[in-house]
N, C-alpha and C positions, 0 to 999 in steps of 0.2 A: 555299239549301243551302250555297253557297260561303261565305257570311257566317256561318252556323253553324259551318262547318269552321274558319274563321279565328279565331272566338271561342273555339272549343275549343283550338285551337293556342296563341293568346295565353295563355289560361288555364293550359295546360300549361306553357308557358314561364315564366309568372309563378310557378307553384309549383315549377319548377326553380330559378329564381333564388332564391326564399325558402329552398329547401333547401341551396343552395350558400351563401348567406349564413350560415344556422345552422351549417352545416360550418366555415366560415371562423371564425366566433366560437369554436366549440369548439376548432378547432386553436390560434387565438391564445391561448385560456385554457391549453391543454395546454403551448404554448411558454412561457408565462410561469411556469407551475408548475414546468416542467423548469428553467427559470433559477434560480428560487428554490431548488430542491432542490440545484443545483449549487453555488450559493453557500453553502449550509447544509452540503454535503459538504465542500467546501474548507475551511471553517472548522473542522469537526470534525477533518479530517485534520491541520490546522495545530495544533489543541489537542492532539491525540494525539502529534504529534511534538514540539512544543515549546509548552507552554502559555504561556510569556511572549512567544513569537514570533507568538501568534495575534492579537495586537493588541486594541484595545479594542473594545467592542460598537458596532455600526454603521459600523465600518470594513471594508470588504469586502477578502478576501484575493484576490490575483491568482494566476491559474494558474501563473504563473511562480514566484512564492513557494512554492507548493505543491511543484512539480517540484523546485525547487532544495533544499527540505527532504527530499524523499523521496530524492533523490540523495545528499544528505549523510548520511542514515540508512543508505541502502545501502551507501556507502563505508565508513562506521564499522563496519557489520556485516562486510563483507568483510575489513576489517583486524583484527577481533576473531577471525574464524575463522582467519586467517592466524597469529596470535598464539597461539591455543589449538593449532594444529597444531605450532608451534614448541615450545611448553611440553610438549606430548605426547612430542615427540622427546627433549627435553632430560630429561624424567622417565624416559623408557624407557632412556636412556643411564645415567643415575645409578643406576637400579635394577639395571641390568647389572652396573655397576662395584661396587655394593654386594653383589651376589650372588657377585662374583669375589673380594672381599675376605673375605666370609663363608667361602668355601671355603678360602681361604689361612689364615684364622684356625684353621679346623679342623685343617688340615693342620699347622699350627704347634703346636697344643695336643697334637695326637697325637704329633708329635715330641717335645714337651717331656715329656710322659707316658713316653715310651720311655726318654728319657734319665735320668728319675728312677728 
């Protein structure tokens, strides 16, 4: 009876080891696939940010390159927003001056008509 129990326990442990090996292979495969997806994503980001900076095929892009390019684009975007705000203020100021000049011209026209 003890021998049978030991055989059953060994059989159960062997099955558990096989299952653990199967899971390890699956996890290893998942890790490899995730790495490939990351490389693909990095390349896509670099190509979207700067096609010429993406490098030739077969040459992997480093995370540092991707981060640098994304930061550069973010900085450029921020500068564009600041420039847009500045231009909006300038436009508003010019429109206000134009309106003021229009009013002055109307007053001048009315004065001229009265003088005639």
